[in-house]
Backbone as a chain_set.jsonl record, in Angstrom:
{"seq": "MPSLQRLCSPLVISLAAAGLLGGCQSLDPRLSDRTVYLGGHKDPQEVRDNADNYSYWAGDSVQGAPSVRIRLGEQRAYFYKNGELVGLSSISSGREGFGTPTGSFKIKEKDKNHQSSLYGDYVNAKGEVLQKDIDRKKDPMPSGARFDGAKMPYFMRIVGAVGMHQGFLPGVPDSHGCIRMPKEMAEAFFRNVELGTPVVIEP", "coords": {"N": [[0.844, -1.11, 0.109], [0.792, 2.108, -0.917], [2.378, 4.79, 0.502], [0.894, 7.819, 2.191], [2.519, 10.079, 1.689], [4.014, 9.236, -0.543], [1.821, 9.287, -2.347], [0.936, 11.963, -2.386], [3.069, 13.096, -3.889], [5.113, 15.563, -5.648], [4.392, 15.328, -8.44], [1.959, 13.809, -8.394], [0.543, 15.908, -6.867], [0.726, 17.867, -8.668], [-1.023, 16.896, -10.78], [-3.307, 16.446, -9.361], [-3.888, 19.255, -8.743], [-4.667, 19.997, -11.437], [-6.988, 19.043, -11.457], [-7.087, 16.381, -12.211], [-7.103, 14.334, -10.432], [-8.481, 13.148, -7.229], [-7.546, 12.84, -4.734], [-5.621, 14.166, -3.453], [-6.019, 17.36, -2.242], [-6.025, 20.485, -3.977], [-4.483, 23.622, -2.975], [-5.206, 25.879, -4.222], [-7.818, 28.077, -4.291], [-9.048, 28.845, -6.773], [-9.28, 26.563, -8.269], [-10.948, 25.002, -7.022], [-13.98, 23.07, -6.76], [-15.802, 23.899, -4.87], [-15.664, 26.454, -4.455], [-17.714, 29.404, -4.596], [-18.707, 32.002, -6.294], [-19.731, 35.52, -6.208], [-21.976, 35.121, -4.745], [-21.249, 34.363, -2.336], [-21.87, 31.605, -0.801], [-23.61, 28.733, -1.533], [-25.413, 27.412, 0.159], [-26.498, 27.974, 3.315], [-25.465, 26.049, 5.293], [-22.937, 25.122, 4.201], [-19.573, 25.155, 4.293], [-17.524, 27.874, 3.78], [-15.274, 28.383, 0.882], [-11.518, 28.754, 0.778], [-11.26, 31.076, -0.662], [-13.066, 32.801, 0.544], [-13.243, 32.755, 3.675], [-13.67, 34.45, 5.568], [-15.505, 36.573, 5.661], [-18.046, 38.382, 7.304], [-20.813, 40.061, 8.821], [-22.008, 42.328, 11.259], [-23.381, 44.712, 11.736], [-25.923, 45.943, 11.596], [-27.377, 46.59, 13.832], [-25.915, 48.353, 15.088], [-25.043, 51.801, 15.848], [-23.724, 54.867, 14.439], [-20.964, 56.69, 13.133], [-20.016, 55.777, 9.709], [-16.945, 53.932, 8.676], [-14.552, 52.758, 6.4], [-11.815, 50.545, 6.007], [-9.369, 49.317, 4.026], [-7.268, 46.641, 3.432], [-4.759, 45.919, 1.162], [-2.774, 43.978, 1.282], [-3.813, 41.852, 2.768], [-6.014, 41.291, 1.423], [-8.605, 42.177, 2.493], [-11.477, 44.038, 3.622], [-12.473, 46.17, 5.992], [-15.164, 47.374, 8.061], [-16.247, 49.895, 9.969], [-18.122, 51.423, 12.791], [-18.34, 54.285, 14.294], [-15.742, 53.784, 15.063], [-15.817, 51.22, 15.921], [-15.312, 47.944, 14.981], [-17.269, 46.338, 12.724], [-17.924, 44.715, 10.517], [-16.353, 42.555, 8.059], [-14.86, 41.979, 5.027], [-13.75, 39.593, 2.585], [-11.855, 40.31, -0.219], [-11.209, 41.177, -3.655], [-8.674, 42.854, -5.087], [-7.025, 45.206, -7.439], [-5.184, 43.544, -10.087], [-1.832, 42.672, -11.241], [-0.366, 45.515, -12.913], [-2.716, 46.692, -12.778], [-3.025, 48.16, -10.517], [-4.84, 48.684, -7.322], [-5.261, 51.988, -6.018], [-3.619, 53.517, -3.247], [-4.224, 55.285, -0.276], [-5.974, 58.11, 1.547], [-9.452, 58.46, 1.112], [-12.858, 59.342, 0.08], [-16.198, 58.154, 0.011], [-17.746, 58.679, -3.143], [-19.841, 58.285, -4.68], [-22.771, 56.368, -5.077], [-24.153, 53.544, -6.538], [-26.552, 51.239, -7.294], [-27.027, 49.806, -9.414], [-24.748, 49.612, -11.186], [-22.771, 49.818, -14.28], [-19.908, 49.227, -15.995], [-18.061, 51.692, -17.937], [-15.806, 51.249, -19.267], [-14.93, 48.537, -19.105], [-15.847, 45.384, -20.568], [-17.903, 43.51, -22.639], [-17.987, 43.156, -26.282], [-21.055, 43.017, -28.218], [-23.269, 41.649, -30.409], [-26.259, 42.556, -32.411], [-28.29, 40.619, -31.345], [-27.369, 40.205, -28.936], [-25.498, 38.357, -28.357], [-22.145, 37.369, -27.572], [-19.318, 38.752, -29.076], [-16.828, 39.651, -28.652], [-14.948, 39.11, -25.768], [-14.407, 40.522, -22.524], [-13.269, 42.964, -22.752], [-11.288, 46.105, -23.378], [-12.198, 49.326, -23.701], [-10.655, 51.321, -24.13], [-8.446, 50.272, -25.607], [-9.223, 48.206, -27.304], [-10.578, 48.023, -30.548], [-13.886, 48.422, -31.622], [-15.871, 45.926, -33.171], [-17.288, 45.974, -36.422], [-20.717, 46.676, -36.55], [-21.238, 45.836, -34.046], [-21.903, 46.382, -30.474], [-21.234, 47.925, -27.264], [-21.256, 46.162, -24.057], [-21.224, 47.0, -21.009], [-19.419, 45.778, -18.092], [-21.179, 44.312, -15.347], [-21.454, 45.837, -12.224], [-22.62, 45.507, -9.446], [-23.94, 47.31, -6.576], [-22.295, 49.325, -6.535], [-19.824, 51.429, -5.231], [-18.242, 54.473, -5.444], [-14.716, 55.252, -5.061], [-12.306, 56.382, -5.944], [-11.547, 58.188, -8.987], [-12.184, 55.927, -11.402], [-12.422, 53.673, -9.778], [-13.905, 51.74, -7.378], [-15.754, 50.097, -4.78], [-17.48, 46.932, -5.12], [-19.976, 44.276, -5.934], [-18.52, 41.3, -6.982], [-16.357, 38.871, -8.914], [-14.368, 36.426, -6.921], [-11.577, 35.28, -6.883], [-9.723, 34.686, -4.925], [-7.374, 35.952, -5.186], [-5.639, 38.877, -6.096], [-7.29, 40.37, -8.771], [-8.782, 42.2, -10.192], [-9.598, 45.205, -12.333], [-8.627, 47.171, -10.806], [-10.655, 47.932, -9.077], [-12.409, 47.141, -5.968], [-13.455, 44.086, -5.503], [-16.254, 42.243, -3.879], [-17.879, 39.696, -1.941], [-21.528, 39.022, -2.718], [-23.383, 39.313, -0.395], [-21.707, 40.856, 1.313], [-21.118, 43.215, -0.212], [-23.544, 44.232, -0.617], [-24.139, 44.854, 2.231], [-22.104, 46.73, 2.906], [-22.845, 48.724, 0.968], [-25.389, 49.529, 1.977], [-24.648, 50.786, 4.318], [-22.664, 52.554, 4.095], [-22.196, 56.319, 3.272], [-22.542, 59.103, 1.164], [-19.301, 60.767, 1.18], [-18.408, 59.005, 3.19], [-15.398, 58.116, 5.02], [-12.685, 56.425, 3.546], [-9.943, 54.404, 3.834], [-7.285, 53.119, 2.072], [-4.808, 50.655, 2.215], [-1.542, 49.52, 1.661]], "CA": [[0.06, -0.051, 0.016], [1.8, 3.294, -1.203], [2.249, 5.882, 1.757], [0.316, 9.171, 1.85], [3.673, 11.024, 1.354], [4.278, 9.125, -1.895], [0.514, 9.675, -3.04], [1.112, 13.338, -2.592], [4.25, 13.542, -4.436], [5.076, 16.729, -6.535], [3.629, 14.885, -9.658], [0.6, 13.813, -8.056], [0.032, 17.041, -6.49], [0.505, 18.651, -9.937], [-2.151, 16.205, -11.45], [-4.52, 16.918, -8.536], [-4.216, 20.654, -9.187], [-5.314, 20.212, -12.721], [-8.211, 18.28, -11.578], [-7.313, 14.957, -12.631], [-7.09, 13.494, -9.055], [-9.239, 13.966, -6.075], [-6.836, 12.432, -3.345], [-4.867, 15.339, -2.705], [-6.794, 18.547, -2.555], [-5.447, 21.666, -4.277], [-4.592, 24.694, -2.082], [-5.669, 27.039, -4.916], [-9.217, 28.06, -4.404], [-9.736, 28.949, -8.028], [-9.362, 25.154, -8.827], [-11.826, 24.166, -6.237], [-15.409, 23.095, -7.189], [-16.457, 24.329, -3.605], [-15.6, 27.826, -4.462], [-18.808, 29.975, -5.115], [-18.496, 33.458, -6.632], [-20.83, 36.464, -6.463], [-23.087, 34.906, -3.732], [-20.541, 33.801, -1.043], [-22.104, 30.205, -0.74], [-24.932, 28.404, -1.998], [-26.166, 26.854, 1.206], [-25.867, 28.474, 4.729], [-24.746, 25.042, 6.103], [-21.793, 24.749, 3.529], [-18.43, 25.919, 4.623], [-16.945, 28.748, 2.708], [-13.92, 27.902, 0.701], [-10.515, 29.452, 1.137], [-11.385, 32.376, -1.263], [-13.845, 33.614, 1.46], [-13.404, 32.092, 4.795], [-13.625, 35.439, 6.667], [-16.571, 37.464, 5.63], [-19.004, 38.537, 8.313], [-21.585, 41.394, 9.137], [-22.777, 42.492, 12.501], [-23.564, 46.033, 11.953], [-27.245, 46.46, 11.407], [-28.004, 47.075, 15.02], [-24.927, 49.341, 15.655], [-25.153, 52.976, 15.318], [-22.5, 55.76, 14.461], [-20.416, 57.166, 11.697], [-19.275, 54.712, 9.259], [-15.692, 54.331, 7.934], [-13.86, 51.726, 5.736], [-10.335, 50.413, 5.932], [-9.208, 48.282, 3.054], [-5.646, 46.39, 3.404], [-4.518, 45.123, 0.09], [-1.972, 42.929, 1.56], [-4.442, 41.04, 3.372], [-7.128, 41.265, 0.624], [-9.711, 42.271, 3.272], [-11.953, 45.259, 3.9], [-13.056, 46.346, 7.375], [-16.204, 48.406, 8.218], [-16.377, 50.334, 11.394], [-19.3, 52.43, 13.167], [-17.717, 55.059, 15.525], [-14.483, 53.123, 15.459], [-16.12, 49.68, 16.349], [-15.42, 46.912, 13.942], [-19.02, 45.733, 12.617], [-17.897, 43.839, 9.374], [-14.997, 42.277, 7.419], [-15.031, 41.386, 3.902], [-12.744, 39.36, 1.707], [-11.834, 41.115, -1.595], [-10.259, 40.869, -4.93], [-8.295, 44.214, -5.583], [-6.388, 45.267, -8.632], [-4.068, 42.692, -10.344], [-0.534, 43.26, -11.609], [-0.556, 46.356, -13.936], [-4.002, 47.612, -12.621], [-3.015, 48.262, -9.058], [-5.803, 49.623, -6.747], [-4.524, 53.045, -5.51], [-3.681, 53.589, -1.778], [-4.402, 56.593, 0.321], [-7.282, 58.405, 2.246], [-10.436, 58.958, 0.153], [-14.252, 59.271, 0.681], [-17.259, 57.589, -1.014], [-17.993, 59.786, -4.053], [-20.986, 57.903, -5.452], [-23.356, 54.993, -4.964], [-25.036, 53.044, -7.825], [-26.737, 49.863, -6.802], [-27.09, 48.82, -10.76], [-23.763, 50.286, -11.947], [-22.218, 49.094, -15.28], [-18.482, 49.812, -16.296], [-17.93, 52.401, -19.136], [-14.554, 50.848, -19.879], [-14.661, 47.009, -19.49], [-17.094, 44.553, -20.594], [-17.877, 42.761, -23.893], [-18.75, 43.623, -27.588], [-21.967, 41.997, -28.614], [-24.128, 41.774, -31.636], [-27.74, 42.981, -32.063], [-28.897, 39.811, -30.467], [-26.745, 40.233, -27.402], [-24.464, 37.303, -28.443], [-20.747, 38.054, -27.292], [-18.428, 38.758, -30.332], [-15.382, 39.712, -28.096], [-15.301, 39.203, -24.338], [-13.376, 41.004, -21.526], [-12.456, 43.979, -23.674], [-11.072, 47.482, -22.648], [-12.578, 50.133, -24.677], [-9.439, 52.27, -24.545], [-7.458, 49.548, -26.416], [-9.759, 47.22, -28.136], [-11.512, 48.57, -31.415], [-15.267, 47.828, -31.734], [-16.171, 45.452, -34.462], [-18.473, 46.635, -37.268], [-22.128, 46.047, -36.115], [-21.193, 45.391, -32.648], [-22.132, 47.337, -29.407], [-20.587, 47.715, -26.014], [-22.118, 45.845, -23.108], [-20.483, 47.121, -19.881], [-19.443, 44.77, -17.261], [-22.103, 44.698, -14.391], [-20.842, 46.106, -10.922], [-23.785, 45.723, -8.36], [-23.66, 47.932, -5.428], [-20.981, 50.22, -6.741], [-19.356, 52.6, -4.206], [-17.048, 54.892, -6.117], [-13.744, 55.763, -4.053], [-11.554, 57.591, -6.4], [-11.503, 58.105, -10.214], [-12.923, 54.86, -11.809], [-12.285, 52.723, -8.748], [-15.044, 51.37, -6.275], [-16.075, 48.697, -4.112], [-18.715, 46.458, -5.671], [-20.035, 42.807, -6.033], [-17.765, 40.73, -8.215], [-15.644, 37.517, -8.933], [-13.695, 36.396, -5.992], [-10.881, 33.995, -6.928], [-8.96, 34.545, -3.773], [-6.101, 36.786, -5.351], [-5.908, 40.165, -6.848], [-7.594, 39.931, -10.054], [-9.56, 43.211, -10.977], [-8.814, 46.203, -13.035], [-8.222, 48.312, -9.897], [-11.697, 47.915, -8.211], [-12.511, 46.258, -4.82], [-14.647, 43.243, -5.508], [-16.653, 41.67, -2.721], [-19.061, 38.831, -2.27], [-22.725, 39.588, -2.774], [-23.9, 39.742, 0.783], [-20.927, 42.021, 1.861], [-21.313, 44.325, -1.168], [-24.848, 44.682, 0.028], [-24.245, 45.384, 3.516], [-21.262, 47.872, 2.861], [-23.733, 49.669, 0.259], [-26.542, 50.006, 2.805], [-24.232, 51.394, 5.599], [-21.798, 53.855, 3.695], [-22.908, 57.434, 2.878], [-21.544, 59.834, 0.402], [-18.346, 61.367, 2.276], [-17.783, 58.105, 4.221], [-14.043, 57.981, 4.846], [-12.277, 55.009, 3.062], [-8.504, 54.424, 3.846], [-6.614, 51.989, 1.377], [-3.44, 50.498, 2.81], [-0.756, 48.314, 0.822]], "C": [[1.065, 1.212, -0.021], [1.376, 4.196, 0.127], [1.607, 7.077, 1.182], [1.41, 10.101, 1.103], [3.829, 10.623, -0.052], [3.007, 9.458, -2.83], [0.593, 11.274, -3.356], [2.492, 13.959, -3.088], [4.121, 14.857, -5.356], [4.253, 16.539, -7.752], [2.349, 14.637, -9.48], [-0.127, 15.025, -7.698], [-0.395, 18.014, -7.786], [-0.873, 18.092, -10.68], [-3.447, 16.627, -10.635], [-4.92, 18.447, -8.627], [-4.932, 20.928, -10.529], [-6.699, 19.567, -12.812], [-8.298, 16.964, -12.098], [-7.324, 13.948, -11.565], [-7.71, 13.989, -8.084], [-8.751, 13.616, -4.724], [-6.291, 13.582, -2.732], [-5.319, 16.623, -3.03], [-5.987, 19.698, -2.803], [-5.632, 22.772, -3.276], [-5.151, 26.067, -2.831], [-7.175, 27.137, -4.972], [-9.787, 28.339, -5.772], [-9.914, 27.545, -8.693], [-10.314, 24.295, -7.979], [-13.331, 24.172, -6.639], [-16.273, 23.482, -5.984], [-16.622, 25.875, -3.753], [-16.788, 28.616, -5.184], [-18.649, 31.361, -5.218], [-19.792, 34.318, -6.514], [-21.871, 36.378, -5.32], [-22.5, 34.326, -2.439], [-20.746, 32.273, -0.91], [-23.463, 29.928, -0.945], [-26.046, 28.047, -0.797], [-25.623, 27.301, 2.528], [-25.174, 27.371, 5.639], [-23.389, 24.787, 5.351], [-20.79, 25.74, 4.133], [-17.949, 26.55, 3.547], [-15.59, 28.149, 2.185], [-12.808, 28.946, 0.894], [-10.501, 30.9, 0.492], [-12.381, 33.363, -0.399], [-14.126, 32.889, 2.762], [-13.612, 33.096, 5.95], [-14.776, 36.566, 6.753], [-17.716, 37.513, 6.662], [-19.71, 40.066, 8.28], [-22.238, 41.356, 10.448], [-22.999, 43.854, 12.77], [-24.822, 46.782, 11.879], [-27.743, 47.099, 12.766], [-27.039, 48.325, 15.604], [-24.995, 50.756, 14.963], [-23.917, 53.685, 15.294], [-21.904, 55.836, 13.16], [-19.764, 56.192, 11.132], [-17.813, 55.035, 8.575], [-15.305, 52.94, 7.512], [-12.385, 51.678, 5.794], [-9.977, 49.203, 5.022], [-7.488, 47.951, 3.085], [-5.498, 45.416, 2.23], [-3.747, 43.849, 0.454], [-2.577, 41.77, 2.158], [-5.716, 40.454, 2.621], [-8.399, 41.184, 1.518], [-10.197, 43.753, 3.29], [-12.712, 45.263, 5.171], [-13.825, 47.551, 7.373], [-16.246, 48.722, 9.708], [-17.509, 51.381, 11.525], [-18.559, 53.085, 14.344], [-16.399, 54.37, 16.042], [-14.587, 51.667, 15.897], [-16.126, 48.91, 15.101], [-16.665, 46.182, 13.868], [-18.868, 44.593, 11.542], [-16.615, 43.675, 8.796], [-15.412, 41.591, 5.984], [-13.744, 40.856, 3.001], [-12.924, 40.057, 0.466], [-10.991, 40.677, -2.563], [-9.956, 42.28, -5.462], [-7.58, 44.059, -6.96], [-5.272, 44.215, -8.925], [-2.888, 43.49, -10.83], [-0.831, 44.192, -12.897], [-1.943, 47.204, -13.947], [-4.164, 47.845, -11.084], [-4.119, 49.182, -8.474], [-4.892, 50.725, -5.847], [-4.862, 53.011, -3.898], [-3.748, 55.117, -1.331], [-5.684, 56.759, 1.13], [-8.282, 59.069, 1.294], [-11.861, 58.948, 0.98], [-15.018, 58.846, -0.494], [-17.742, 58.83, -1.681], [-19.44, 59.59, -4.745], [-21.472, 56.453, -4.995], [-24.293, 54.692, -6.031], [-25.229, 51.671, -7.749], [-26.826, 49.021, -8.254], [-25.909, 49.474, -11.774], [-23.283, 49.209, -13.031], [-20.915, 49.784, -15.766], [-18.67, 50.493, -17.675], [-16.74, 52.057, -19.822], [-14.483, 49.426, -20.083], [-15.899, 46.355, -19.604], [-16.861, 43.846, -21.809], [-18.373, 43.46, -24.987], [-19.633, 42.524, -28.069], [-22.644, 42.38, -29.674], [-25.476, 42.073, -31.366], [-28.566, 41.89, -31.363], [-28.421, 39.492, -29.21], [-25.737, 39.148, -27.381], [-23.064, 38.052, -28.422], [-19.9, 37.779, -28.638], [-16.933, 38.965, -29.614], [-15.556, 40.088, -26.608], [-14.095, 39.839, -23.593], [-12.6, 42.273, -22.241], [-12.171, 45.307, -22.834], [-11.308, 48.327, -23.803], [-11.437, 51.219, -25.168], [-8.52, 51.528, -25.671], [-8.154, 48.709, -27.332], [-10.83, 47.854, -29.187], [-12.685, 47.754, -31.503], [-15.444, 47.1, -33.118], [-17.37, 45.959, -35.131], [-19.715, 45.823, -36.733], [-22.239, 45.682, -34.791], [-21.578, 46.592, -31.71], [-21.426, 47.053, -28.155], [-21.545, 47.33, -24.845], [-21.074, 45.91, -21.855], [-20.51, 46.06, -18.749], [-20.345, 45.317, -15.987], [-21.276, 44.786, -13.056], [-21.873, 46.483, -9.88], [-23.188, 46.407, -7.221], [-22.31, 48.512, -5.213], [-20.913, 51.332, -5.789], [-18.012, 53.259, -4.711], [-16.184, 55.654, -4.981], [-12.834, 56.821, -4.714], [-11.378, 57.171, -7.957], [-12.593, 56.905, -10.695], [-13.099, 53.718, -10.88], [-13.299, 52.722, -7.684], [-14.994, 50.145, -5.633], [-17.457, 48.319, -4.588], [-18.805, 44.755, -5.788], [-19.22, 42.386, -7.208], [-17.011, 39.37, -7.824], [-14.511, 37.649, -7.928], [-12.833, 35.108, -6.139], [-9.823, 33.803, -5.873], [-7.494, 35.025, -3.995], [-6.505, 37.96, -5.838], [-6.278, 40.011, -8.226], [-8.506, 40.924, -10.895], [-8.754, 44.145, -11.744], [-8.595, 47.388, -12.139], [-9.445, 48.423, -8.772], [-11.623, 46.898, -7.04], [-13.569, 45.15, -4.957], [-14.976, 42.649, -4.148], [-17.749, 40.698, -2.998], [-20.395, 39.624, -2.136], [-23.286, 40.248, -1.43], [-23.092, 40.865, 1.557], [-21.033, 43.242, 1.097], [-22.703, 45.031, -0.589], [-24.883, 45.411, 1.287], [-23.277, 46.632, 3.545], [-22.197, 49.056, 2.213], [-24.737, 50.312, 1.22], [-25.915, 50.926, 3.777], [-23.294, 52.622, 5.001], [-22.75, 55.05, 3.206], [-21.886, 58.166, 1.947], [-20.546, 60.749, 1.459], [-17.91, 60.228, 3.298], [-16.313, 57.975, 3.971], [-13.528, 56.562, 4.378], [-10.655, 55.171, 3.059], [-8.157, 53.092, 2.945], [-5.277, 51.809, 1.751], [-2.873, 49.447, 1.704], [-0.903, 47.08, 1.443]], "O": [[2.015, 1.295, 0.757], [0.252, 4.241, 0.627], [1.684, 7.38, -0.009], [1.16, 10.743, 0.083], [3.8, 11.539, -0.874], [3.19, 9.864, -3.978], [0.33, 11.731, -4.468], [2.924, 15.064, -2.76], [3.002, 15.157, -5.771], [3.486, 17.427, -8.124], [1.525, 15.127, -10.252], [-1.265, 15.228, -8.12], [-1.422, 18.679, -7.925], [-1.702, 18.893, -11.109], [-4.459, 17.072, -11.177], [-6.092, 18.82, -8.589], [-5.659, 21.905, -10.71], [-7.409, 19.508, -13.816], [-9.367, 16.436, -12.404], [-7.55, 12.767, -11.831], [-7.638, 15.202, -7.892], [-9.341, 13.969, -3.703], [-6.523, 13.897, -1.564], [-5.014, 17.05, -4.144], [-5.203, 20.009, -1.906], [-6.728, 22.935, -2.739], [-5.466, 27.093, -2.23], [-7.788, 26.326, -5.665], [-10.978, 28.084, -5.952], [-10.693, 27.437, -9.641], [-10.465, 23.088, -8.174], [-13.881, 25.255, -6.837], [-17.492, 23.377, -6.123], [-17.57, 26.478, -3.251], [-16.842, 28.475, -6.405], [-18.439, 31.969, -4.168], [-20.875, 33.775, -6.73], [-22.535, 37.354, -4.971], [-23.233, 33.858, -1.568], [-19.701, 31.622, -0.909], [-24.374, 30.691, -0.621], [-27.241, 28.34, -0.829], [-24.46, 27.061, 2.855], [-24.438, 27.684, 6.576], [-22.613, 24.122, 6.037], [-21.072, 26.902, 4.426], [-17.89, 25.996, 2.45], [-14.865, 27.5, 2.939], [-13.199, 30.075, 1.189], [-9.844, 31.806, 1.003], [-12.453, 34.565, -0.656], [-15.254, 32.421, 2.92], [-13.718, 32.714, 7.116], [-14.93, 37.308, 7.723], [-18.334, 36.455, 6.783], [-19.169, 41.048, 7.774], [-22.977, 40.416, 10.739], [-22.851, 44.265, 13.921], [-24.887, 48.0, 12.048], [-28.48, 48.085, 12.737], [-27.434, 49.118, 16.459], [-25.004, 50.884, 13.739], [-23.005, 53.279, 16.015], [-22.273, 55.15, 12.207], [-18.917, 55.607, 11.807], [-17.537, 56.113, 8.048], [-15.682, 51.987, 8.193], [-11.738, 52.714, 5.64], [-10.359, 48.091, 5.386], [-6.622, 48.787, 2.828], [-5.999, 44.292, 2.253], [-4.065, 42.766, -0.038], [-1.965, 40.704, 2.113], [-6.342, 39.461, 2.99], [-9.193, 40.258, 1.355], [-9.398, 44.644, 2.998], [-13.549, 44.386, 5.386], [-13.424, 48.599, 6.865], [-16.276, 47.83, 10.557], [-17.828, 52.107, 10.583], [-18.205, 52.396, 15.301], [-16.048, 54.391, 17.222], [-13.597, 50.998, 16.194], [-16.913, 49.215, 14.204], [-17.087, 45.495, 14.797], [-19.594, 43.603, 11.625], [-15.763, 44.547, 8.969], [-16.269, 40.708, 5.944], [-12.823, 41.629, 2.738], [-14.049, 40.388, 0.093], [-10.103, 39.855, -2.339], [-10.772, 42.871, -6.168], [-7.533, 42.977, -7.545], [-4.447, 44.009, -8.035], [-2.879, 44.72, -10.852], [-1.463, 43.72, -13.842], [-2.264, 48.075, -14.755], [-5.242, 47.739, -10.5], [-4.352, 50.279, -8.984], [-3.975, 50.365, -5.109], [-5.913, 52.646, -3.371], [-3.328, 56.023, -2.05], [-6.403, 55.796, 1.395], [-7.991, 60.125, 0.731], [-11.998, 58.648, 2.166], [-14.705, 59.046, -1.668], [-18.087, 59.839, -1.066], [-20.078, 60.51, -5.257], [-20.711, 55.56, -4.622], [-25.144, 55.504, -6.393], [-24.33, 50.886, -8.052], [-26.72, 47.795, -8.281], [-26.141, 49.78, -12.943], [-23.342, 47.998, -12.822], [-20.969, 51.005, -15.913], [-19.372, 49.936, -18.519], [-16.574, 52.518, -20.951], [-14.016, 49.013, -21.145], [-16.882, 46.635, -18.919], [-15.703, 43.545, -22.097], [-19.175, 44.368, -24.772], [-19.238, 41.382, -28.306], [-22.625, 43.587, -29.916], [-25.925, 41.905, -30.232], [-29.574, 42.28, -30.774], [-28.935, 38.65, -28.474], [-25.098, 39.019, -26.337], [-22.828, 39.078, -29.06], [-19.862, 36.665, -29.16], [-15.957, 38.396, -30.103], [-16.144, 41.1, -26.225], [-12.942, 39.695, -23.999], [-11.377, 42.405, -22.188], [-12.746, 45.538, -21.77], [-10.69, 48.112, -24.845], [-11.361, 51.785, -26.258], [-7.936, 52.186, -26.532], [-7.489, 48.477, -28.341], [-11.919, 48.197, -28.727], [-12.6, 46.526, -31.473], [-15.153, 47.715, -34.143], [-18.358, 46.333, -34.498], [-19.73, 44.609, -36.53], [-23.3, 45.22, -34.372], [-21.564, 47.731, -32.178], [-21.012, 45.905, -27.989], [-22.53, 48.033, -24.619], [-20.221, 45.038, -21.692], [-21.574, 45.497, -18.491], [-20.296, 46.493, -15.626], [-20.476, 43.888, -12.792], [-21.979, 47.644, -9.485], [-22.033, 46.148, -6.884], [-21.499, 48.381, -4.296], [-21.868, 52.082, -5.587], [-16.905, 52.768, -4.488], [-16.669, 56.446, -4.174], [-12.609, 57.918, -4.203], [-11.105, 56.004, -8.238], [-13.771, 56.999, -10.351], [-13.895, 52.827, -11.179], [-13.512, 53.785, -7.102], [-14.223, 49.241, -5.956], [-18.424, 49.08, -4.533], [-17.791, 44.059, -5.732], [-19.221, 43.01, -8.27], [-17.033, 38.868, -6.7], [-13.774, 38.636, -7.916], [-13.198, 34.035, -5.658], [-9.082, 32.822, -5.93], [-6.559, 34.677, -3.274], [-7.707, 38.141, -6.033], [-5.437, 39.435, -8.916], [-8.929, 40.639, -12.016], [-7.533, 44.046, -11.871], [-8.396, 48.502, -12.624], [-9.216, 48.953, -7.684], [-10.874, 45.924, -7.108], [-14.654, 45.411, -4.436], [-14.079, 42.544, -3.311], [-18.452, 40.754, -4.007], [-20.431, 40.708, -1.553], [-23.589, 41.437, -1.341], [-23.653, 41.667, 2.303], [-21.041, 44.312, 1.707], [-22.799, 46.196, -0.203], [-25.544, 46.439, 1.435], [-23.658, 47.587, 4.222], [-22.32, 50.145, 2.772], [-24.887, 51.534, 1.238], [-26.598, 51.892, 4.119], [-23.319, 53.679, 5.631], [-23.892, 54.829, 2.803], [-20.678, 57.927, 1.931], [-21.028, 61.344, 2.422], [-17.104, 60.509, 4.185], [-15.931, 57.741, 2.824], [-14.033, 55.574, 4.91], [-10.135, 56.013, 2.326], [-8.793, 52.061, 3.165], [-4.524, 52.776, 1.635], [-3.584, 48.708, 1.024], [-0.383, 46.077, 0.954]]}, "num_chains": 1, "name": "protein.A"}
């Protein structure tokens, strides 16, 4: 009977990460079939995957001035009321080449049904995708196409085009600069921030 150490050799681990074996679980949450995006998790009884083991909200009954602190190195966003921590969200911030800016800012806009004016897809008259994940500043629009902006529900603009919103959470920095959150956390932050709410973004 081969030992567990032999079963989890580098070759076997590589195969497991590729989804070919189930005996040695990959540590990369992007390769896990238990990772659920946009909604946190499907069933309240399910344990969240490594991409979001931390998010919680306990601020609905707490009064006081809101503030947000985002720590990019931790991939976490902290929500405070009168200095008391009432919520924490896993995030996905800007990937390499699209870094999320650091500094002290304030919420400039709230838009529950926001769509990006820069990133999205080119689609035809029937809504079928002709070119996916485009950047309007770089990718020319095909003849007869129209731009369909990426949906960013519960958008809270912080600086320039950067804001917090509901989005894809792979467990690593992956956005064009925005701070993506699970749906339930984006909703909670959106309900509780106001225009002018302080937001500090740290490296």
